[in-house]
C-alpha positions as CSV (number, residue, x, y, z in Angstrom):
1,M,-58.6,29.3,-20.8
2,T,-62.1,29.4,-18.8
3,E,-62.1,31.3,-15.5
4,Q,-62.7,27.9,-13.7
5,Q,-59.3,26.8,-15.2
6,A,-57.5,29.9,-14.6
7,G,-58.6,29.7,-10.9
8,R,-57.3,26.4,-10.3
9,D,-54.0,27.2,-12.2
10,L,-53.7,30.1,-9.6
11,D,-54.4,27.7,-7.0
12,A,-51.3,26.1,-7.8
13,L,-49.0,29.2,-7.5
14,S,-47.0,30.2,-4.3
15,Y,-47.6,33.4,-2.9
16,E,-44.3,34.6,-4.5
17,E,-45.0,33.1,-8.0
18,L,-48.3,35.1,-7.9
19,V,-46.5,38.2,-7.1
20,A,-44.1,37.5,-10.4
21,E,-47.1,36.9,-12.6
22,L,-48.4,40.2,-11.6
23,E,-45.2,41.9,-12.0
24,S,-45.2,40.4,-15.4
25,L,-48.6,41.2,-16.3
26,T,-48.0,44.9,-15.3
27,R,-45.1,45.1,-17.5
28,R,-46.7,43.8,-20.5
29,M,-49.5,46.5,-19.9
30,A,-47.1,49.1,-19.4
31,S,-45.0,48.2,-22.4
32,G,-47.4,50.3,-24.8
33,E,-47.1,47.5,-27.5
34,I,-50.3,45.7,-27.0
35,G,-53.9,46.8,-27.8
36,I,-56.9,48.1,-25.8
37,E,-58.5,44.4,-26.1
38,E,-55.6,42.8,-25.0
39,A,-54.4,45.4,-22.0
40,T,-58.3,44.4,-21.0
41,D,-57.9,40.9,-21.2
42,L,-54.3,41.6,-18.9
43,Y,-56.0,43.7,-16.7
44,E,-58.7,40.9,-15.8
45,Q,-56.1,38.6,-15.3
46,A,-54.1,40.9,-13.3
47,G,-57.2,41.3,-11.2
48,A,-57.6,37.6,-10.7
49,V,-53.8,37.1,-9.6
50,H,-54.3,40.3,-7.1
51,A,-57.2,38.8,-5.6
52,K,-55.5,35.4,-4.9
53,A,-52.5,37.0,-3.8
54,V,-54.6,39.0,-1.1
55,E,-56.2,35.8,-0.4
56,R,-53.2,33.6,0.1
57,L,-51.7,36.5,2.2
58,D,-54.8,36.8,4.6
59,R,-54.9,33.1,5.0
60,V,-51.1,33.5,6.1
61,R,-51.7,36.4,8.3
62,A,-54.2,34.5,10.4
63,R,-52.2,31.2,10.8
64,I,-49.2,33.6,12.0
65,E,-51.6,35.6,14.7
66,K,-52.9,31.9,15.9
67,L,-49.2,31.1,16.4
68,A,-48.2,34.6,18.6
69,P,-48.9,34.8,22.0
70,P,-51.7,37.1,23.0
71,P,-50.0,40.4,24.1
72,T,-49.6,40.9,27.6
73,E,-50.5,44.2,29.3
74,P,-47.2,46.0,30.7
75,K,-46.8,46.0,34.4
76,P,-46.9,49.4,36.2
77,F,-43.5,50.8,37.6
78,S,-43.3,50.2,41.5
């Protein structure tokens, strides 16, 4: 799978699916049952998944901020 294909596949995943994929990759790396080369590949994949999840979360956060009313200044006590 090329990096470009992987990017398109990640674009199709929801934030929750990205988190689940990251957890799966982390479990595989932590298992101790893989070689150094596979661990490196998984680490690179996890980095890409993490970056996509952060991007998605930032986009949602920006949308929410647009929907939230602007903060009001507190009124002084009379």
